[in-house]
matplotlib code that plots the C-alpha trace (Angstrom):
import matplotlib.pyplot as plt

x = [3.2, 1.5, 2.6, 3.0, 2.8, 3.8, 2.2, 2.7, 1.0, 1.6, -0.1, 2.1, 5.1, 5.5, 2.8, 3.0, 0.6, 1.3, -1.5, -1.5, -3.9, -1.5, -1.6, -4.9, -6.4, -7.1, -4.0, -4.9, -3.7, -5.6, -3.9, -4.7, -4.8, -7.4, -7.0, -3.9, -2.6, 0.0, 3.6, 6.6, 7.3, 8.4, 12.1, 12.0, 11.4, 14.1, 15.7, 17.3, 20.9, 20.1, 18.1, 21.2, 22.6, 21.4, 22.9, 25.0, 26.6, 25.1, 23.6, 20.0, 18.8, 17.8, 21.4, 20.6, 22.2, 20.3, 18.2, 19.0, 17.4, 15.0, 11.6, 11.0, 10.5, 9.6, 11.5, 10.3, 7.6, 8.1, 6.5, 8.7, 6.5, 3.2, 1.7, 1.2, 4.8, 6.1, 4.1, 5.2, 8.9, 8.3, 7.0, 10.2, 12.5, 10.8, 12.5, 15.9, 15.7, 14.1, 16.1, 18.4, 17.4, 20.1, 19.4, 17.5, 14.3, 14.2, 10.9, 9.8, 7.7, 6.0, 5.5, 8.0, 5.6, 5.6, 3.9, 6.5, 9.4, 8.4, 7.8, 11.2, 13.0, 11.6, 12.2, 15.9, 15.9, 15.0, 17.8, 15.9, 16.6, 13.8, 13.8, 11.6, 10.3, 8.9, 7.2, 8.1, 11.6, 10.7, 10.4, 7.5, 4.2, 1.6, 4.7, 6.6, 7.7, 9.6, 12.2, 11.3, 13.7, 14.2, 15.2, 11.7, 10.1, 6.3, 4.6, 2.0, 0.2, 0.6, 2.0, 1.8, 3.2, 1.3, 2.5, -0.1, 1.8, 3.7, 5.1, 6.0, 7.8, 9.5, 10.8, 12.2, 14.1, 15.2, 16.8, 18.3, 16.4, 14.2, 15.7, 14.2, 10.7, 9.8, 7.5, 5.0, 3.0, 0.3, -2.5, -5.4, -6.0, -9.2, -10.1, -13.3, -15.4, -17.8, -14.8, -12.5, -9.0, -9.3, -8.8, -9.9, -7.4, -7.7, -4.6, -3.8, -1.9, 1.3, 0.4, -2.5, -2.7, -4.8, -7.7, -8.0, -5.8, -8.0, -11.2, -9.7, -8.7, -12.3, -13.9, -11.6, -12.9, -16.1, -15.8, -16.8, -19.1, -21.5, -21.8, -25.1, -23.6, -20.4, -22.7, -24.7, -21.8, -20.2, -23.5, -23.4, -19.8, -20.6, -21.3, -17.9, -16.2, -18.2, -18.3, -14.7, -13.4, -16.6, -18.7, -16.2, -16.1, -20.0, -20.3, -18.6, -22.2, -23.1, -21.8, -20.8, -23.9, -26.2, -24.4, -24.8, -28.6, -28.9, -27.1, -28.8, -25.6, -26.5, -25.9, -23.4, -21.0, -21.0, -20.5, -17.9, -15.8, -16.8, -16.6, -13.0, -12.1, -13.6, -11.7, -8.5, -8.8, -10.1, -10.8, -14.4, -17.4, -19.2, -22.2, -19.8, -17.3, -17.7, -18.0, -15.6, -12.9, -13.8, -14.1, -10.7, -9.0, -10.9, -9.7, -6.0, -6.0, -7.6, -6.3, -2.7, -1.4, 0.8, -1.4, -2.7, 0.5, 1.9, 5.2, 6.4, 9.0, 12.3, 12.3, 11.0, 9.8, 11.8, 15.2, 14.5, 12.4, 12.4, 16.0, 17.3, 14.9, 16.5, 20.0, 19.1, 17.6, 20.5, 23.0, 21.6, 21.7, 18.3, 17.7, 15.6, 14.8, 13.2, 11.6, 10.3, 6.7, 4.6, 2.7, 1.4, 1.4, 2.1, 0.9, 2.0, -0.7, -1.8, -2.6, 0.5, 3.0, 5.4, 6.8, 6.1, 6.3, 7.6, 6.7, 10.3, 9.9, 11.8, 10.7, 11.4, 11.3, 11.3, 10.5, 7.5, 5.7, 4.2, 1.8, 2.2, 0.7, -2.6, -5.5, -6.9, -3.8, -3.5, -7.2, -6.0, -3.3, -5.3, -5.0, -8.2, -7.8, -8.0, -10.9, -13.8, -12.0, -13.9, -10.7, -10.0, -13.6, -14.3, -11.7, -14.3, -15.7, -12.3, -11.9, -9.3, -10.5, -9.4, -7.3, -5.3, -2.5, -1.8, 1.3, 1.6, 4.5, 3.6, 5.8, 5.6, 5.5, 2.1, 1.4, -1.8, -0.5, 1.1, 4.1, 1.6, -1.0, -4.2, -7.9, -9.3, -12.9, -13.5, -16.0, -13.2, -10.0, -9.0, -5.8, -3.0, 0.4, 2.8, 5.7, 8.2, 7.7, 6.8, 9.5, 13.3, 14.1, 11.3, 12.1, 12.2, 12.2, 10.8, 8.1, 5.5, 4.5, 1.4, 0.8, -3.1, -5.1, -8.0, -10.8, -13.4, -11.9, -14.4, -15.7, -12.2, -9.9, -10.5, -10.6, -7.7, -4.9, -6.0, -9.5, -8.2, -5.9, -8.7, -10.8, -8.1, -7.6, -11.1, -10.9, -7.5, -9.0, -11.3, -8.7, -6.2, -8.6, -5.9, -3.2, -4.7, -7.5, -8.7, -7.7, -4.1, -4.4, -2.7, -0.3, 0.8, 1.4, 5.1, 4.3, 2.3, 2.2, -1.0, -0.5, -3.6, -4.2, -7.4, -7.1, -5.3, -6.0, -9.2, -12.3, -13.5, -17.3, -19.6, -19.3, -15.7, -14.3, -15.3, -13.7, -10.2, -7.9, -5.3, -1.7, -1.6, -3.6, -5.0, -2.6, 0.6, 3.4, 1.7, 1.0, -0.5, 0.7, -0.9, -3.0, -6.2, -5.4, -6.4, -4.6, -6.1, -5.0, -7.0, -5.6, -2.7, 1.0, 0.9, -1.5, 1.0, 4.0, 2.1, 0.6, 4.3, 5.3, 2.2, 3.1, 6.7, 5.6, 3.4, 6.2, 8.7, 6.2, 5.8, 9.3, 10.0, 7.1, 8.3, 11.7, 10.4, 8.2, 11.1, 13.2, 10.6, 10.1, 13.8, 13.7, 10.8, 12.5, 15.7, 13.7, 12.2, 13.5, 15.4, 14.2, 17.0]
y = [4.8, 8.0, 11.4, 14.0, 17.9, 20.1, 23.6, 25.8, 28.3, 29.9, 29.0, 29.8, 28.8, 26.9, 24.4, 22.2, 19.8, 16.6, 15.5, 12.3, 11.1, 8.9, 8.0, 9.4, 10.8, 14.2, 14.5, 17.2, 17.9, 20.0, 22.9, 26.0, 28.0, 25.7, 22.7, 22.8, 20.1, 17.8, 17.9, 16.0, 14.8, 17.1, 17.6, 17.4, 13.7, 11.4, 9.6, 6.4, 7.5, 9.6, 6.7, 4.6, 7.0, 7.7, 10.9, 8.4, 10.6, 13.8, 16.1, 17.3, 20.7, 20.1, 18.9, 15.2, 12.4, 10.7, 7.7, 8.0, 5.2, 6.8, 5.0, 2.1, -0.5, -4.1, -7.2, -8.9, -11.4, -15.0, -15.2, -18.1, -21.0, -19.7, -21.8, -18.8, -17.6, -21.1, -21.3, -18.0, -19.0, -22.0, -20.0, -17.8, -20.7, -22.4, -19.6, -20.1, -23.7, -23.9, -25.3, -22.8, -21.5, -22.3, -18.9, -16.4, -14.9, -11.2, -10.0, -6.3, -5.0, -1.9, -0.3, -0.4, -0.4, -3.3, -5.7, -4.8, -4.9, -8.2, -9.8, -8.5, -9.9, -13.3, -13.6, -12.7, -15.3, -17.8, -17.0, -14.7, -11.1, -8.6, -5.0, -3.0, 0.1, 3.1, 6.0, 8.3, 9.3, 7.7, 4.1, 2.6, 3.2, 3.7, 3.6, 6.6, 9.5, 12.7, 14.9, 18.7, 21.5, 21.2, 17.5, 16.1, 13.1, 13.0, 9.9, 8.6, 6.8, 5.9, 2.3, -0.4, -3.6, -6.4, -9.7, -11.2, -10.0, -13.4, -12.6, -9.1, -10.6, -13.1, -10.5, -8.3, -11.6, -12.5, -8.9, -8.8, -5.9, -7.3, -4.6, -1.8, -2.7, -0.9, -3.2, -1.7, -3.0, -5.5, -3.2, -1.3, 2.2, 4.0, 7.8, 8.2, 10.7, 11.2, 12.0, 14.4, 13.8, 10.1, 6.7, 3.2, 0.2, -3.4, -5.2, -8.4, -10.6, -12.0, -15.3, -16.1, -18.1, -17.0, -16.6, -16.3, -13.1, -11.5, -12.5, -11.4, -8.0, -7.5, -8.7, -6.6, -3.2, -2.2, 1.4, 0.9, -2.1, -3.2, -6.8, -7.3, -5.8, -8.2, -11.1, -10.2, -9.4, -12.9, -14.6, -12.6, -14.0, -17.4, -18.5, -17.0, -19.0, -22.3, -21.8, -21.1, -19.6, -20.8, -18.6, -15.7, -15.6, -16.0, -12.7, -10.7, -9.6, -8.0, -4.6, -4.5, -2.7, -5.1, -8.2, -6.4, -6.0, -9.7, -11.0, -8.9, -7.1, -3.8, -0.5, 0.6, -2.1, -0.3, 3.0, 2.0, -0.6, -1.1, 2.2, 2.7, -0.8, 0.0, 3.4, 1.7, -1.3, 0.4, 4.1, 3.9, 3.4, 0.2, 1.0, 0.7, -1.9, -5.8, -7.8, -10.2, -7.6, -7.3, -11.0, -11.6, -9.2, -10.6, -14.1, -13.1, -11.1, -13.6, -16.9, -15.7, -14.7, -11.9, -11.2, -7.9, -6.9, -3.7, -2.4, 1.0, 1.2, 3.0, 5.6, 6.5, 3.6, 4.3, 4.3, 1.7, -0.7, -0.3, 0.2, -3.0, -4.7, -3.0, -3.9, -7.4, -7.2, -5.5, -7.9, -10.6, -9.0, -7.3, -3.7, -1.1, 2.2, 5.3, 7.9, 5.2, 5.7, 3.1, 4.8, 1.9, -1.9, -2.8, -6.0, -8.6, -9.7, -12.7, -10.3, -11.0, -8.3, -7.1, -4.4, -1.8, 1.7, 4.5, 8.0, 9.1, 7.1, 4.0, 0.6, -2.2, -5.9, -9.0, -12.7, -11.9, -8.6, -7.8, -4.8, -4.1, -0.7, 0.2, -1.2, 2.4, 2.9, -0.5, -0.1, 2.8, 0.9, -2.2, -2.5, -2.1, -5.7, -7.0, -5.1, -7.4, -10.5, -11.1, -11.2, -7.7, -6.5, -7.7, -5.2, -2.2, -2.8, -2.5, 1.1, 2.9, 4.7, 8.4, 9.0, 11.8, 11.6, 14.8, 15.6, 18.5, 19.8, 21.5, 24.2, 22.0, 18.4, 17.1, 15.1, 13.3, 10.7, 7.1, 5.5, 3.8, 3.7, 5.5, 5.0, 8.6, 7.5, 11.0, 11.3, 12.8, 11.0, 7.3, 6.5, 8.7, 8.8, 11.0, 10.2, 12.2, 9.5, 6.3, 6.5, 6.8, 8.8, 11.4, 11.5, 15.0, 15.6, 18.9, 19.1, 16.5, 15.6, 14.1, 12.0, 11.4, 9.4, 11.7, 9.2, 8.9, 11.5, 11.2, 14.7, 16.2, 15.0, 18.2, 20.7, 22.9, 22.0, 25.0, 23.6, 20.1, 21.3, 23.5, 20.5, 18.5, 21.0, 21.1, 17.3, 17.4, 20.0, 17.2, 14.7, 17.1, 19.4, 20.8, 21.3, 21.9, 24.6, 25.0, 28.5, 27.6, 29.6, 26.8, 24.5, 26.1, 24.6, 25.1, 23.4, 20.8, 18.6, 17.1, 14.1, 13.3, 9.9, 10.0, 6.2, 4.3, 0.6, -0.7, -0.1, -3.5, -3.2, -6.0, -8.5, -7.3, -10.7, -12.4, -9.4, -9.8, -11.4, -14.3, -13.3, -15.2, -13.6, -15.3, -13.4, -15.8, -14.0, -11.3, -11.1, -8.8, -8.0, -5.9, -6.0, -6.1, -9.4, -12.6, -13.3, -13.9, -10.8, -8.3, -4.6, -4.3, -4.2, -8.1, -8.5, -6.5, -8.6, -12.0, -10.9, -10.4, -13.7, -15.2, -13.4, -14.6, -18.3, -18.2, -17.2, -19.4, -22.4, -20.9, -20.4, -23.1, -22.3, -18.6, -19.5, -21.8, -19.0, -16.4, -18.8, -19.2, -15.5, -14.9, -17.8, -16.4, -12.8, -14.3, -16.1, -13.0, -12.1, -8.8, -6.6, -6.3]
z = [-12.8, -11.3, -12.4, -9.7, -9.5, -6.6, -5.7, -2.8, -0.5, 2.8, 6.3, 9.2, 7.1, 3.8, 2.7, -0.3, -2.0, -4.1, -6.2, -8.2, -11.3, -13.1, -16.7, -17.5, -20.7, -19.1, -16.5, -14.0, -10.6, -7.8, -6.5, -4.6, -7.6, -9.5, -11.9, -13.9, -16.4, -15.1, -16.6, -15.5, -12.1, -9.6, -9.4, -5.5, -6.0, -5.0, -7.9, -8.2, -7.7, -4.4, -3.1, -2.7, 0.1, 3.4, 5.1, 7.2, 10.1, 8.7, 11.2, 10.7, 11.0, 14.4, 15.1, 15.9, 14.3, 11.4, 12.4, 16.1, 18.0, 20.4, 20.5, 23.1, 20.2, 21.3, 20.1, 16.6, 17.4, 16.7, 13.5, 12.0, 13.0, 11.9, 9.1, 6.8, 7.3, 6.7, 3.3, 2.3, 2.9, 0.9, -2.1, -1.9, -1.7, -4.7, -6.9, -5.6, -6.0, -9.5, -12.3, -13.8, -17.3, -20.0, -21.2, -18.8, -19.9, -20.4, -18.7, -19.1, -16.0, -16.0, -12.5, -9.6, -6.7, -4.4, -6.8, -9.6, -7.3, -5.9, -9.4, -10.4, -7.2, -7.3, -11.1, -10.8, -7.8, -10.3, -12.6, -15.2, -16.2, -15.2, -16.7, -14.3, -15.7, -13.3, -15.0, -12.3, -10.7, -7.4, -6.3, -4.6, -6.1, -3.2, -1.0, -2.7, -0.6, -1.1, 0.8, 1.1, 1.3, 4.9, 4.6, 6.1, 4.1, 3.5, 2.1, 0.0, 2.8, 6.5, 6.2, 8.8, 8.7, 10.5, 11.9, 9.6, 6.5, 6.0, 2.5, 3.5, 6.6, 4.5, 2.3, 4.9, 6.2, 2.8, 2.3, 5.7, 6.9, 9.8, 11.9, 10.0, 11.3, 14.6, 16.4, 19.0, 21.7, 20.9, 21.1, 19.1, 20.5, 19.4, 20.1, 22.1, 20.1, 23.2, 25.6, 23.6, 24.5, 25.8, 24.2, 24.6, 24.2, 23.2, 24.7, 23.5, 26.5, 25.4, 27.7, 25.7, 22.3, 19.4, 19.2, 23.0, 23.1, 20.9, 22.7, 26.1, 24.4, 23.4, 26.7, 28.8, 26.9, 28.4, 27.1, 23.4, 23.6, 26.3, 27.2, 25.6, 22.3, 22.6, 22.9, 19.8, 17.8, 18.6, 17.7, 14.4, 13.9, 14.6, 11.1, 9.8, 12.5, 11.6, 7.9, 7.3, 3.9, 2.0, 4.1, 4.0, 0.2, 0.1, 1.9, -1.1, -2.4, 1.1, 2.3, 6.0, 6.8, 5.1, 6.8, 10.3, 9.6, 8.3, 11.5, 13.8, 15.1, 16.9, 15.3, 17.8, 16.6, 13.5, 15.1, 17.7, 15.4, 12.0, 10.5, 11.9, 10.4, 7.0, 6.7, 7.7, 5.5, 2.3, 2.9, 2.6, 5.1, 5.8, 3.9, 0.7, 2.0, 1.1, 4.4, 2.9, 3.5, 7.1, 7.7, 6.1, 8.3, 11.4, 10.4, 10.1, 13.3, 15.3, 14.1, 14.6, 17.7, 16.6, 13.6, 14.8, 16.2, 14.2, 13.1, 11.6, 9.0, 10.6, 7.7, 4.3, 2.3, -1.1, 0.8, 3.6, 1.9, -2.0, -2.4, -0.8, -3.2, -6.3, -5.1, -4.7, -8.4, -9.7, -7.9, -9.9, -13.3, -13.4, -14.3, -12.8, -14.9, -13.5, -15.7, -18.2, -18.8, -20.8, -23.6, -25.6, -25.5, -29.2, -30.4, -33.2, -35.7, -33.5, -30.6, -28.5, -27.2, -29.7, -27.4, -24.8, -26.3, -24.1, -23.9, -25.0, -28.0, -27.2, -27.5, -24.9, -26.0, -23.9, -23.8, -21.4, -20.2, -17.1, -16.1, -12.5, -12.5, -10.7, -12.2, -13.2, -15.4, -16.8, -18.1, -20.1, -21.5, -22.5, -26.4, -28.4, -29.5, -26.1, -24.8, -25.5, -23.9, -20.7, -18.6, -19.4, -19.7, -16.1, -15.0, -15.5, -12.0, -10.3, -9.5, -7.2, -4.3, -3.8, -0.3, 1.1, 3.2, 5.4, 7.5, 9.9, 11.6, 14.9, 16.9, 20.1, 21.4, 21.6, 24.8, 24.3, 21.9, 21.8, 20.1, 18.0, 15.3, 16.6, 15.1, 15.1, 14.8, 13.1, 10.4, 8.1, 9.4, 9.5, 11.3, 12.4, 14.3, 15.6, 13.5, 15.6, 18.2, 16.2, 13.3, 14.1, 11.1, 11.7, 15.3, 17.0, 20.9, 20.8, 18.2, 16.7, 13.2, 12.8, 9.7, 9.1, 6.5, 5.3, 4.3, 2.8, 0.4, -2.6, -1.6, -0.7, -3.3, -5.6, -2.9, -2.0, 0.4, 2.7, 3.0, 3.8, 6.4, 7.8, 8.1, 9.6, 12.3, 13.4, 13.9, 15.7, 18.1, 19.2, 19.5, 21.5, 23.0, 25.6, 23.0, 19.4, 18.6, 15.1, 14.8, 16.1, 19.1, 21.0, 18.7, 15.7, 12.2, 11.1, 7.9, 6.1, 3.1, 1.5, -0.8, -2.9, -4.6, -6.7, -7.5, -4.8, -4.0, -5.8, -3.8, -2.4, -2.9, -3.1, -6.0, -7.0, -6.4, -9.7, -11.5, -10.0, -12.6, -12.3, -12.8, -16.0, -18.8, -21.6, -23.9, -24.1, -22.5, -20.9, -17.1, -14.4, -10.8, -8.4, -5.2, -7.2, -9.0, -7.4, -4.2, -0.6, 1.2, -0.9, -1.2, 1.0, 1.0, 1.6, -1.2, -3.5, -2.6, -2.7, -6.5, -7.5, -6.4, -7.9, -11.2, -11.1, -10.3, -13.4, -15.5, -14.1, -14.8, -18.5, -19.0, -21.4, -23.3, -23.4, -24.4, -27.2, -28.4, -28.4, -30.5, -33.0, -33.3, -33.9, -36.4, -38.2, -38.3, -39.6, -42.4, -43.6, -47.2, -47.5, -50.5, -53.0]

ax = plt.figure().add_subplot(projection="3d")
ax.plot(x, y, z, "-o")
ax.set_aspect("equal")
plt.show()
């Protein structure tokens, strides 16, 4: 549902920046030449038709076959017997085994990110007909990616698929694309700011079950925390371990920093661990992030043996993940339409949805309606008649957090890196990866491409791409002191892309939890999907997929009511006298 714009400038080669603000009243994008009004999506974005093919057998400009397998990926971990995976699989199967409708419902869904795609997929599985509308000419929402003039992809974010994502893992299996996940060794790797160029690892032993493997990984690492700090940290976490979910939920009112002070956890635990975790989880610092978010992540990672094990997608998300979902939806009679922006939600006299009015003047009607757009965009679409209803009014507290994704192509292969996600522990950067090593489609044996998450980005979202790259290079000089210099006297930039998202996932600050809406709204026939809606995985890809399943489940449960309502509406229209 976001709108993009493209600008360019030179810095040792071509550079481009893509900026999103979505469907805002004042639509603007930040470019090197100042602030300009947004127009339509960039023509360089991949359209639906082009997403269906993959350059099979075509030689790239580097003379390498597309998607050549080069990285040393590990086998898929045995996730199928975990409780969360089985529960997610049971929910998936409930759609396929549900009673077939005598007449499929036509459900109009706005937004083809993971939440909208998931909603449409599972409604189609249940025998209904979803019509999925995407404002832009590219699939994926926060997973969107674009191909530049050299044939290289650049993405909205650096996406990692965890073992603790049961609904996402089930989705890959249901689509038959498990082989598209590149699993890495079970480790978490942190840069050492006080030792430039060095890293500290938390290695989870395969032979130990959870939570012992996680405890072992923490105890074996003596570079980031001392033994007294580990003991105090463990004591601070005891209430969470003993209190379970009730305790975790009760911490929503505290920031990470406030919780640490309350529990007597040393400040160095914040400096060494929680800053990196907070920025990786929600792109903000511990003095803003709700402690509930950290505890949920720790619970998933420590309670499941392979919960913190990471995988990279083997290529760009629109083609490698989103298109298989689209193909599945279409094979069951559903529709997916790009360049279909919702302008207004038109209402009937009783306050229910009459139709979705699109910006091109067309009207889309259905038996039920879903908004799967980001919360900031949906708030702009909420009809005036609904605004004072508490369900919608509470959404005011939910605000997307800005984030910047940076891609830098260098003129040489960097040596001081891993085939893995790396936590930078930089004041400006969150996580990064050498995608020329970690991802098959982006593989290059001679030159590195670093993809980095620039966060927190609040103070940087309006700055020029040149300023962002300059600041990024200064941080990289600390991470690669022997290979990168801020003035490019060492490794040189061939080109870069900067992708700005002024409103990404909702900002998980204290007291947000009560504001998150259920997928079924108080308006009959209208539903919401998105990671900001009520589900247990917060702002994440897993949360988006689960929200779509819960939305689809609500519609299936309401299907007889919705069908009867549509029949009554048709009957009422047929009985309206025609003027002579």
